[in-house]
C-alpha positions in Angstrom: -36.4 47.6 -87.2 -33.1 46.9 -85.1 -31.9 48.5 -81.8 -31.3 52.1 -81.8 -27.4 51.1 -81.4 -26.5 52.5 -77.8 -25.3 49.3 -77.0 -23.4 47.0 -79.0 -22.9 43.3 -78.3 -19.7 43.1 -80.8 -17.7 43.2 -77.3 -19.3 39.9 -76.7 -18.3 38.4 -80.0 -14.5 40.0 -79.9 -14.2 38.5 -76.5 -15.3 34.7 -77.6 -13.3 35.0 -80.7 -10.2 35.9 -78.8 -10.7 32.9 -76.3 -10.8 31.0 -79.6 -7.7 32.2 -81.1 -5.7 31.6 -77.6 -7.3 27.9 -77.5 -5.7 27.2 -80.8 -2.5 29.0 -79.9 -2.2 26.7 -77.1 -1.7 23.6 -79.5 1.5 24.3 -81.2 1.7 23.7 -85.1 -0.5 22.1 -87.7 -3.8 20.8 -85.8 -7.1 18.9 -87.0 -10.3 20.8 -84.9 -13.0 18.3 -84.2 -16.4 19.9 -83.6 -19.7 18.9 -81.8 -21.9 19.2 -84.7 -24.6 21.5 -82.4 -21.4 23.8 -82.2 -20.9 24.5 -85.7 -23.6 27.4 -86.1 -22.5 28.9 -82.9 -18.7 28.6 -83.8 -19.6 29.9 -87.2 -20.6 33.1 -85.6 -17.5 33.7 -83.9 -14.9 32.8 -86.2 -14.9 32.0 -90.2 -12.5 29.0 -91.7 -9.7 31.6 -92.7 -9.1 32.7 -88.9 -9.0 28.9 -88.1 -6.3 28.3 -90.7 -4.3 31.2 -89.8 -4.3 29.7 -86.4 -3.0 26.4 -87.4 -6.3 24.5 -88.3 -5.9 22.1 -91.3 -8.7 20.2 -91.3 -12.3 20.3 -89.5 -14.2 17.3 -88.6 -17.6 16.6 -87.1 -17.4 14.3 -84.1 -19.5 11.2 -84.9 -18.9 7.8 -83.5 -16.5 5.2 -85.2 -13.1 5.7 -86.6 -11.7 9.1 -87.2 -9.2 8.7 -89.9 -6.5 11.8 -89.8 -3.3 12.7 -90.7 -3.0 15.4 -88.2 -0.4 15.3 -85.2 -2.7 17.2 -83.3 -6.3 17.1 -82.6 -8.6 19.6 -80.6 -11.9 18.5 -79.5 -14.7 21.5 -79.0 -17.8 20.0 -77.6 -20.6 20.0 -74.9 -19.9 18.2 -71.8 -22.0 15.4 -72.8 -21.1 11.6 -72.0 -21.7 10.3 -75.4 -19.2 13.1 -76.9 -16.6 11.8 -74.1 -17.2 8.4 -74.9 -17.2 8.9 -79.0 -13.6 10.8 -78.3 -12.2 7.9 -76.2 -13.0 5.6 -79.1 -11.2 7.6 -81.6 -8.3 7.7 -79.0 -8.5 3.9 -78.3 -9.0 3.1 -82.1 -5.7 5.4 -82.7 -3.8 3.9 -79.9 -4.4 0.2 -81.0 -3.3 0.8 -84.7 0.0 2.6 -83.5 -0.9 6.2 -84.3 0.7 8.9 -82.3 -1.7 12.1 -81.7 -1.6 14.6 -78.9 -5.5 15.1 -77.8 -6.9 18.5 -76.4 -11.0 18.6 -75.3 -12.3 22.1 -74.6 -15.8 21.7 -73.0 -18.3 24.2 -73.9 -18.9 26.5 -71.8 -17.6 24.6 -68.7 -16.0 21.1 -67.9 -17.9 18.6 -65.8 -16.8 16.1 -63.3 -18.8 13.2 -64.8 -17.2 13.6 -68.4 -13.9 13.5 -66.5 -14.8 10.8 -65.1 -15.8 8.8 -68.2 -12.4 9.3 -69.6 -11.0 7.8 -66.9 -13.2 4.8 -66.8 -12.3 4.5 -70.4 -8.6 4.6 -69.6 -7.6 7.7 -71.7 -7.9 10.8 -69.0 -3.9 10.6 -69.0 -3.5 11.0 -72.8 -5.7 14.4 -73.1 -5.5 17.6 -71.9 -9.0 18.8 -70.6 -9.7 22.7 -70.8 -13.0 24.9 -71.1 -14.0 27.2 -74.0 -16.3 29.7 -72.4 -18.5 30.1 -75.2 -22.0 31.4 -73.6 -23.9 34.0 -74.8 -23.2 34.5 -78.7 -24.7 37.6 -80.6 -27.2 36.2 -83.2 -27.8 40.2 -84.1 -26.6 43.6 -82.4 -29.6 43.6 -80.1 -29.8 39.6 -79.7 -27.6 37.1 -77.4 -28.2 33.4 -77.3 -26.7 30.5 -75.1 -28.1 28.6 -78.4 -28.8 25.5 -75.6 -31.4 24.0 -77.9 -32.3 21.5 -75.2 -32.8 24.0 -72.4 -36.7 23.9 -72.2 -36.5 20.0 -71.7 -33.7 20.0 -69.3 -34.9 23.0 -67.1 -38.7 22.1 -67.0 -38.9 18.2 -67.4 -35.8 17.1 -66.3 -35.1 19.6 -63.8 -31.6 20.2 -64.8 -30.8 23.5 -63.8 -27.6 24.0 -65.7 -28.9 26.3 -68.4 -29.2 28.6 -65.3 -25.8 28.6 -64.2 -24.8 28.9 -67.8 -27.0 32.2 -68.0 -25.5 33.5 -64.7 -22.0 33.3 -65.6 -22.8 35.0 -69.0 -24.6 37.4 -67.3 -21.8 38.2 -64.5 -19.4 38.5 -67.6 -21.8 40.9 -69.4 -21.7 42.9 -65.8 -17.9 43.1 -65.8 -17.7 44.1 -69.5 -20.6 46.8 -69.2 -21.3 47.6 -65.6 -22.8 46.3 -62.6 -26.8 46.3 -63.6 -28.5 48.4 -60.9 -31.9 47.0 -60.9 -33.4 43.3 -61.7 -36.9 42.5 -61.8 -38.6 39.1 -62.9 -41.3 36.7 -63.1 -41.5 32.7 -62.5 -39.6 30.4 -60.1 -36.5 30.0 -62.3 -36.3 33.5 -62.8 -35.8 34.0 -59.0 -33.4 31.2 -58.9 -31.5 33.2 -61.6 -31.5 36.5 -59.8 -30.5 34.5 -56.5 -27.6 33.1 -58.0 -26.6 36.5 -59.7 -26.6 38.1 -56.6 -24.5 35.3 -54.9 -21.9 35.4 -57.6 -21.5 38.7 -57.1 -20.9 38.6 -53.4 -18.4 36.0 -54.1 -16.6 37.7 -56.8 -16.3 41.2 -54.4 -15.1 38.8 -51.7 -12.4 37.4 -53.3 -10.8 40.7 -53.9 -7.6 41.4 -51.9 -8.1 44.9 -51.7 -9.9 47.9 -52.5 -8.5 48.8 -55.8 -8.8 45.0 -57.2 -12.3 45.4 -55.9 -13.0 48.6 -58.0 -11.6 46.9 -61.3 -14.1 44.2 -61.1 -17.1 46.3 -62.5 -16.9 49.4 -64.8 -17.6 52.3 -62.5 -21.0 53.1 -64.6 -23.0 50.5 -66.2 -24.6 50.6 -69.9 -27.6 48.7 -68.8 -30.1 50.4 -66.6 -32.0 47.2 -65.5 -32.7 43.8 -66.3 -36.1 41.9 -66.7 -36.1 38.1 -66.2 -39.1 36.3 -67.9 -39.3 32.4 -67.0 -40.8 30.7 -70.1 -43.6 29.1 -67.9 -45.0 32.2 -67.5 -46.1 32.2 -71.0 -46.4 29.1 -72.7 -49.4 30.2 -75.0 -47.2 32.7 -77.5 -44.7 29.9 -78.5 -47.8 27.5 -79.3 -49.1 30.5 -81.6 -48.0 30.6 -85.0 -45.5 33.3 -85.5 -46.7 35.5 -88.4 -43.8 37.9 -89.0 -41.6 37.3 -91.7 -38.8 35.8 -89.9 -41.2 33.8 -87.6 -42.5 32.2 -90.3 -39.3 31.3 -91.9 -38.6 29.5 -88.6 -42.0 28.0 -89.0 -41.4 26.8 -92.5 -37.6 26.1 -92.7 -36.3 26.2 -89.2 -33.5 28.9 -88.5 -30.5 27.7 -86.4 -27.8 30.2 -85.4 -29.1 32.7 -88.0 -28.4 29.9 -90.8 -31.4 28.5 -92.7 -31.3 25.7 -94.9 -33.1 26.0 -98.4 -33.3 24.3 -102.0 -30.5 25.8 -104.1 -33.0 26.7 -106.5 -34.4 29.1 -104.2 -31.4 30.9 -104.4 -29.9 30.4 -107.9 -28.7 27.2 -108.0 -29.9 23.8 -109.2 -32.9 22.3 -107.8 -32.0 19.8 -104.8 -35.6 17.9 -106.0 -35.7 15.6 -108.5 -37.5 16.1 -111.5 -41.3 15.6 -110.8 -40.6 15.6 -107.1 -42.1 17.8 -104.8 -40.4 21.2 -103.8 -40.5 20.6 -99.7 -37.8 21.5 -97.8 -38.3 18.7 -95.1 -37.7 15.6 -97.1 -34.5 13.8 -96.9 -33.4 13.8 -100.2 -33.7 17.7 -100.2 -32.2 18.2 -96.9 -29.0 16.5 -97.9 -28.5 18.9 -100.9 -29.8 22.1 -98.9 -27.8 25.3 -99.1 -27.1 27.1 -95.8 -28.0 30.6 -96.2 -27.3 33.3 -93.5 -30.3 35.3 -92.6 -28.8 38.4 -90.4 -29.0 42.5 -90.7 -26.0 42.3 -93.1 -28.5 41.9 -95.4 -30.5 45.3 -95.7 -33.6 43.9 -97.2 -33.7 41.2 -94.9 -33.1 43.6 -91.8 -36.0 45.8 -93.4 -38.4 42.6 -94.0 -37.9 40.4 -90.8 -39.8 42.2 -88.1 -42.9 42.5 -90.6 -46.2 40.8 -90.5 -45.9 38.4 -93.7 -49.0 40.2 -95.0 -46.7 43.3 -95.9 -44.0 41.5 -97.3 -45.0 40.8 -100.9 -46.1 44.3 -101.4 -42.8 45.6 -100.2 -40.8 43.2 -102.1 -42.8 44.4 -105.5 -41.5 48.0 -104.3 -38.3 46.9 -104.1 -38.0 45.1 -107.4 -39.4 48.3 -109.3 -36.9 50.4 -107.4 -33.9 48.0 -108.5 -35.3 48.1 -112.1 -35.2 51.7 -112.3 -31.9 51.9 -111.2 -30.7 49.6 -113.8 -32.4 51.7 -116.4 -30.7 54.4 -115.2 -27.5 53.1 -117.1 -29.2 54.3 -120.5 -29.1 58.2 -119.0 -25.3 57.8 -118.3 -24.2 60.3 -121.1 -20.8 61.4 -119.7 -17.4 59.9 -118.8 -18.6 61.0 -114.9 -22.4 59.8 -115.3 -21.1 56.2 -116.7 -18.4 56.2 -113.6 -21.2 56.9 -111.2 -23.2 54.0 -112.4 -20.6 51.9 -112.3 -19.7 52.6 -108.7 -23.3 51.9 -108.1 -23.4 48.6 -109.9 -22.0 46.3 -107.3 -24.6 47.6 -104.4 -27.5 47.1 -107.2 -26.0 43.4 -107.6 -26.0 42.6 -104.4 -29.4 44.3 -103.8 -30.6 41.9 -106.7 -29.4 38.8 -105.4 -30.9 39.6 -101.9 -34.1 40.1 -103.6 -34.1 37.0 -105.9 -33.2 35.3 -102.4 -36.2 36.6 -100.4 -38.8 36.7 -103.4 -38.0 32.9 -103.6 -38.5 32.6 -99.6 -41.4 34.4 -99.8 -43.0 32.5 -102.6 -42.5 28.9 -100.3 -43.8 30.6 -97.4 -47.0 32.0 -99.2 -47.7 28.5 -100.3 -47.6 27.4 -96.8 -49.7 30.4 -95.8 -52.7 29.9 -98.7 -52.7 26.4 -97.8 -56.4 25.8 -96.4 -55.2 23.4 -93.4 -52.8 26.4 -92.4 -55.8 28.8 -92.5 -58.2 26.5 -90.8 -55.5 25.7 -88.1 -54.7 29.6 -87.6 -58.5 30.3 -87.3 -58.7 28.1 -84.5 -55.7 29.3 -82.9 -56.8 32.8 -83.1 -60.1 31.9 -81.5 -58.8 30.0 -78.6 -56.8 33.1 -77.4 -59.5 35.1 -77.8 -61.5 33.0 -75.4 -64.0 31.6 -78.1 -64.0 27.9 -77.7 -66.9 25.9 -79.4 -67.6 22.4 -80.1 -66.2 22.9 -83.8 -62.9 23.8 -82.8 -62.9 20.6 -80.5 -64.4 18.9 -83.6 -61.5 20.3 -85.7 -58.9 18.6 -83.4 -60.2 15.2 -83.5 -60.3 15.6 -87.4 -56.6 16.4 -87.4 -56.4 13.1 -85.2 -58.3 11.3 -87.8 -56.4 12.5 -91.0 -53.2 11.6 -89.1 -51.9 15.3 -89.3 -48.2 15.5 -88.0 -48.3 15.1 -84.3 -46.4 17.9 -83.8 -49.3 20.3 -85.5 -51.9 18.3 -83.5 -50.6 18.5 -80.1 -49.6 22.1 -80.7 -53.3 23.1 -81.3 -54.4 20.7 -78.5 -52.0 22.3 -76.1 -53.1 25.9 -76.9 -56.6 25.0 -76.2 -55.5 23.4 -72.9 -53.6 26.2 -71.9 -56.4 29.0 -72.4 -58.8 26.7 -71.0 -57.0 25.8 -67.8 -56.4 22.0 -69.0 -59.1 19.8 -70.6 -62.0 18.1 -68.6 -61.0 14.4 -67.6 -63.2 12.5 -70.1 -62.1 14.9 -72.9 -58.6 14.4 -72.2 -58.7 10.6 -71.4 -60.4 10.5 -75.4 -58.0 12.4 -77.1 -55.1 10.7 -75.0 -56.8 7.2 -76.2 -56.9 8.7 -80.0 -53.4 9.9 -79.9 -51.8 6.6 -78.8 -54.0 4.7 -81.3 -53.1 6.7 -84.2 -49.3 7.9 -83.6 -48.1 4.9 -81.6 -47.9 3.6 -77.9 -44.6 5.5 -77.4 -46.3 8.8 -77.1 -47.8 7.5 -73.6 -44.7 9.0 -72.5 -45.0 12.4 -74.8 -48.2 13.0 -73.1 -46.9 12.0 -69.7 -44.2 14.7 -70.4 -46.7 17.2 -71.6 -48.3 17.1 -68.4 -45.6 17.4 -66.6 -44.5 20.7 -67.6 -48.1 21.9 -67.4 -48.7 22.3 -71.4 -51.0 19.5 -71.9 -53.0 18.6 -68.5 -56.4 17.7 -67.1 -58.3 20.3 -65.4 -57.7 20.5 -61.7 -59.5 22.2 -58.8 -57.1 25.5 -59.5 -58.7 28.9 -60.5 -59.0 29.4 -64.4 -57.5 32.8 -64.9 -56.6 33.0 -68.6 -59.8 35.2 -69.1 -58.5 37.8 -66.3 -55.1 37.4 -67.9 -56.7 38.4 -71.3 -58.2 41.1 -69.9 -55.8 42.8 -67.6 -52.6 42.8 -70.2 -55.2 43.6 -72.9 -53.7 40.3 -75.1 -56.7 40.8 -77.9 -56.6 43.8 -80.0 -59.5 43.7 -82.7 -58.3 46.6 -84.7 -54.6 45.8 -85.4 -53.2 47.2 -88.4 -50.5 45.0 -89.8 -49.3 47.9 -92.5 -49.0 50.3 -90.0 -48.9 48.8 -86.4 -49.2 50.7 -83.2 -49.3 47.7 -80.8 -47.0 45.0 -80.6 -50.0 42.5 -81.1 -49.3 42.9 -85.0 -46.9 39.9 -85.0 -49.6 37.7 -84.4 -52.4 39.7 -86.4 -54.3 40.6 -83.1 -52.9 38.6 -80.3 -50.2 40.5 -78.3 -47.4 37.8 -76.6 -47.8 37.9 -72.7 -44.1 38.0 -72.3 -43.5 41.4 -74.0 -46.9 42.9 -72.0 -44.8 42.0 -69.1 -41.8 44.2 -70.4 -44.3 46.8 -71.2 -45.4 46.7 -67.5 -42.2 46.6 -66.1 -40.9 49.7 -68.3 -44.3 51.6 -68.3 -44.3 55.3 -66.8 -46.4 55.0 -63.8 -49.4 53.6 -65.3 -51.7 51.5 -63.3 -52.9 48.2 -64.2 -56.2 48.8 -64.4 -56.5 51.9 -66.6 -53.4 51.0 -69.2 -53.4 52.8 -72.4 -51.0 50.4 -73.8 -50.1 52.6 -76.9 -48.8 55.1 -74.3 -47.5 52.8 -71.7 -44.0 53.5 -72.8 -43.9 57.0 -73.9 -40.8 57.7 -72.1 -38.0 56.5 -70.0 -39.0 55.3 -66.7 -37.6 53.2 -63.7 -38.0 49.6 -64.3 -40.1 47.8 -62.2 -43.8 46.5 -61.3 -45.3 49.3 -59.3 -49.0 49.3 -60.3 -49.2 45.9 -61.7 -49.2 43.7 -58.2 -52.6 42.7 -58.9 -52.4 41.3 -62.5 -48.8 39.8 -61.8 -50.2 37.5 -59.3 -52.5 36.1 -61.8 -49.5 34.6 -63.9 -47.5 31.5 -62.4 -44.4 32.0 -60.5 -43.1 34.7 -57.8 -42.9 38.5 -58.7 -39.6 40.0 -57.4 -37.6 43.3 -57.7 -34.2 43.6 -56.8 -31.8 46.6 -56.5 -28.1 45.9 -56.5 -26.7 47.5 -53.4 -23.2 46.2 -52.8 -22.9 47.4 -49.6 -19.6 48.4 -50.6 -18.6 51.9 -51.3 -15.9 50.2 -53.6 -18.4 49.2 -56.3 -21.5 51.5 -56.8 -24.2 50.4 -59.6 -24.6 53.8 -61.6 -26.3 54.2 -64.9 -25.0 56.5 -67.5 -26.8 59.6 -67.6 -29.7 59.9 -70.5 -29.2 56.5 -71.1 -31.6 53.6 -71.0 -30.6 50.4 -72.4 -32.9 47.3 -70.7 -31.8 43.9 -70.8 -34.4 41.0 -71.0 -33.8 37.7 -70.3 -35.6 34.4 -71.3 -35.2 31.2 -69.8 -36.1 28.4 -71.4 -36.1 30.0 -74.9 -37.7 33.1 -77.0 -39.5 33.3 -80.3 -38.7 35.5 -83.1 -41.8 37.2 -82.8 -41.1 38.5 -79.6 -37.9 39.9 -80.6 -39.6 41.3 -83.2 -42.1 43.1 -80.5 -39.7 44.1 -78.3 -37.9 46.0 -81.2 -41.5 47.7 -81.9 -41.5 48.7 -78.6 -38.1 50.4 -78.7 -39.2 52.3 -81.8 -42.3 53.0 -80.3 -40.5 54.8 -77.0 -38.8 57.1 -79.9 -35.2 55.9 -79.1 -35.3 56.5 -75.0 -35.1 52.8 -74.3 -33.0 50.1 -76.2 -34.1 46.4 -75.5 -31.1 43.8 -75.7 -32.5 40.3 -75.4 -30.5 37.5 -74.2 -32.1 33.8 -74.4 -31.2 30.5 -73.6 -32.2 29.5 -77.1 -34.2 30.5 -79.9 -37.6 28.6 -79.8 -41.2 27.9 -81.6 -43.8 25.6 -80.7 -43.0 22.8 -82.7 -39.1 22.8 -81.5 -40.9 22.8 -77.7 -42.9 20.0 -78.3 -40.2 18.0 -80.4 -37.9 18.3 -77.4 -40.7 16.6 -75.2 -41.5 14.1 -77.4 -40.7 10.5 -77.0 -37.7 9.2 -79.0 -36.6 5.8 -78.6 -34.3 6.1 -81.7 -31.8 8.5 -80.3 -28.3 8.7 -81.6 -25.3 7.5 -79.5 -23.9 11.6 -79.4 -27.3 12.1 -77.1 -27.9 9.8 -74.3 
């Protein structure tokens, strides 16, 4: 269930790959590469080790505090512009200097250098010993239809700390896309930071055009025709309910159970044909430290044809499909007995390689599905899921509240407890003051006093808060956008709500509203609302849009300059969906489903600051007094 393929993200990968090659070649001879651990995954999407080796990289190190023993005469550091990273690098240089080791140092900050990091290098007395540069690794293609900045802390930085670096990084990346694929004619969006991104994009475009020396230079900045007809920008705070709900697609549940980072998942080797990482008699959880140290990283992407077939399906369908694939592969193997002639034997041998690859993929996904099934059949999982689905449907009763109190009493992992409590707060317009204080007291007494700060953080971003005098609008939002679909068909879905077994993500309903064909908000038939290409905009949805937080906007990119005109290639509808603050795998699956429903008339490309789940969002906001030195 992938995008139709009119638009290709391959050019984005090629650009990042070539810049990495140029970066490596800028340092002559053999060299060592020291990588910020958070960039290991993103860099692996751009270049494999053989490419690095071809361009002089002898050894690769992870950036870590302490002494760096190396026999390399040149070191290239690639890292995020964080003070902790810079102090760590300065420590390496100072230690080498004290021991009389002569090394040339280059630091390339991703995606851009910062003045504060350069100031730290000066204060540490090593600025004159290093060459400082930038590696513009911004939007990375996780799939042909999915791009990510891979900024894991984007939600916390934007909505808790007020650090808008992620907006600037996204704007620079989108400007690069426009120079590659053409000026995007329409920008529509919802939310305060979405508005900020649009304003920044418009300002950047004016600055780029103003810097052109003459008409000819200006015309070369943007291609004459755009491959993207519109951009829809969604601020994560417009829809906090969706990530707090448990993802029910195959890929979404893998993320919930194991965690997916830059398309890789860490699994016990026994699940993929190797010896088990868990000692005999131990539990087979992937989350224990012992298992994590020996876990094997496995890529999950569309190059695995079986995964491409399974990833966007509701998990209820996956078991049956795996059984069908197993029977087909068995029948194909049995075909060798019918091979009588030399030609028939040759044909079978020609298919054997693909059969073996399919068999290995089947073994992998059967192993993953078995582990996920253990998770989904757990009594606690189903109890929590039932309460979640009641909450989003607007059904809140005393037994549901008692269940949350029971989770606290049982000392259920705090993230799970907070996720359900936060969902309750979001759908009910906050918690009554007395109820909030009771839950606050119980959480602090059960999980520790450090979580006073955690609860303050959740209140500041609006996830878990007290009720105030503002109007409670979720019931109107639920009705206006038809968020609950009672007759959802998980095996043959006809609506995006299949990804949550009956709940339609608000964010994707917004995309439907923006891309609908002249259908008013009050009488929308959602199954037909995208039945053909239409101009992107909010016409007919003015009233429902007011129920959601933040400004609603539409911008047409008129340059006021005949040298650059935003035009779309005829008969082509490729719409870019931008998420600020993160996107879930289920939202990606729902957008792919929409594209399929549109019979290929409109293709969706997703760009996000990072991939998230409710658990990863909450963990980023939780108090942590034992931060590693690399993350000050």
